[in-house]
Every structure is written in C-alpha cells, then in structure tokens.
N, C-alpha and C positions, 0 to 999 in steps of 0.2 A: 506458490508455484502456479503458473497459469497455463491453461491449454487453449490454444487459439481455435476458434470455430469460424473460420472464414479466411479469405485471402489476406487482408490486412486489418487488424483490429483498430477501431477508433476508440481511444480511451478519453473520457471527458477530462478537461483541463484540470479541474480541482482534484480529481482522483490521481491524475498523473503527477501533480506536484506533491501530493502526500506520499506517493510511492517513492518519489525522488528524495524527499526528506527522510523517509525511513532508511533508505539505502545510505544516505549521508551519516545518519546517526549510527548505523551498524558499522560503518567504516571507522567512525570515531571510537566506538566501543572496542574495536579490534586493537587499537593503539592504547586505549585507556580503560582497561578492564574493571577498574574499581570505581568508575564514575557512576555513582548510584543515581544522581539526578538524570543523567542521560538514559540510564536503563528505564527509569520511570517515564520519561518523555517518550521513549520508544514504545512502551506499552500503550500510552495514550494515542500515539500516531497510528499504531497498528489497529487499535480499537476504531478509530475514525475511518481508516481504510476499509475495515470490515463493514461498518455500518453504511458507509457510502456505497460500497459495492453491492450490498444487499438492496439498497434503494434503487440503484441503477438496474439491477437484475429484475426487480419487481416491475419497474416501469419499462422494461425491455429496451433500455438505452445502452446497455452494455452487452457486447457480443462475446464475452469471455466467460469461461467456466472456471471457477476457483476450486482448487483441490486442497 
C-alpha cells in the first residue's frame, strides 16, 4: 500500500515494471492457487521491489511512503 506525498508521484521505470509484474503474478495466482512456482516467483519479485524502494528512499529519488 502506498501513500502519495505530493501531487503526482514519479515512480522509476524499473520499480514500476516490478510492481506491474507482481500484480500480474497475483492475478495468475487467483486463478491458479496451487501454482507453487508462481508463489515462489512472487516472493522474489516482492523482495526486489522492497530492496529497490529502500534504495530509492535512501537516495531521495522516490517520493512515496511505503506502509
């Protein structure tokens, strides 16, 4: 969940595509609940999103607050 701190947030392209990929995997998992490989891949993508967001927050390139 994101809280926007400003008029329009600018999300870096790599972070945007990772979030898009995570949403796609979650939709897939709604239809295929027993797909263990996709569950594992979602964990990896979520981890990448978290690490990248931490980097962008430290370098002040991301104007979003993660909750």
